[in-house]
N, C-alpha and C positions, 0 to 999 in steps of 0.2 A: 504494499500500500504506499503510495507516494504521500508525502506530507503536503498540506495545503500551503501555498504561499502566505507569507506572513504581511499584514498590512501595516505601514508605518503610522505611528502616531502624528497627526497633523497638529500643528501648533495652535489652531483655533479650538480643537477639541481637548487638548491638554489644558488650555486656559480655561475653558468652560468647566472642566472637572474641577479644577483648583478653585475657580470662583464659587462654585457650588459646594465646595468642601466635600466632594466625592472622590477624591483621588484614591484614598484607602478602600472604598467601597468598590471602585473599578479594579484595583490591583488584587482584591479578594476574590474576584470572579475567576473561573477556570480559564485557561489560555484560550480555548477555542472560542468561549464568548466574547473575550476582548477582542480578538481577531474578526469575529463576525460582525461585532458592532462597528469597528473601524472600516471594514470592506463595504458594509451597508451604507455607512455615511458617505464614503468616498465615491460610491456609484451614484450618488444623487445628481440629476442632471441640472438642476437649478438651485440657486442658493437658498431660496425659500424651502425647497425639499430638504436641503442639507441642515438648514436651521431646524426644520420640523423633527428629523431624525435624530439630531443630537439632543434635542429637548426630550424626545421619547427615551433615549438610553439614560438621560439624567433623572428623569421621572422614575424609570424602572430601578434605577440604583438607589434612589432615595427611598422608594417605597419597599424595595426587597421582596423576594418571592416571585418575581416576574423576569422573564427573558425574552425579548423579541415578541412581546404580547402574549406570550404563553406562561403558564404557571411553572415556577421553578422553585419548590419548597426548600432546597438546600440553601438557597440564597435569602430566605425569609429573615427579616430583621427580628430579633428578639426584643421584647420589652426590657428596659432597663440598660440596654447597652448604650454606651456614652459615644458612639460614632456617627 
């Protein structure tokens, strides 16, 4: 099985994660999810779509328990955590 290409972290996405205080939540996700998010954002054809996709990623990281619009229980945030 061939590994999938790794998508680079764009500066605007890095900044959005930092501004939202979600860098650690992003880093805690499995590598395939981080790569999928970056590829999905990079494939946007318009800036509006890119912003919307970045926003969805941030919302999912903030909420936890969601990955690309699907339930993802391992990433669910637990009450009482300070992240």
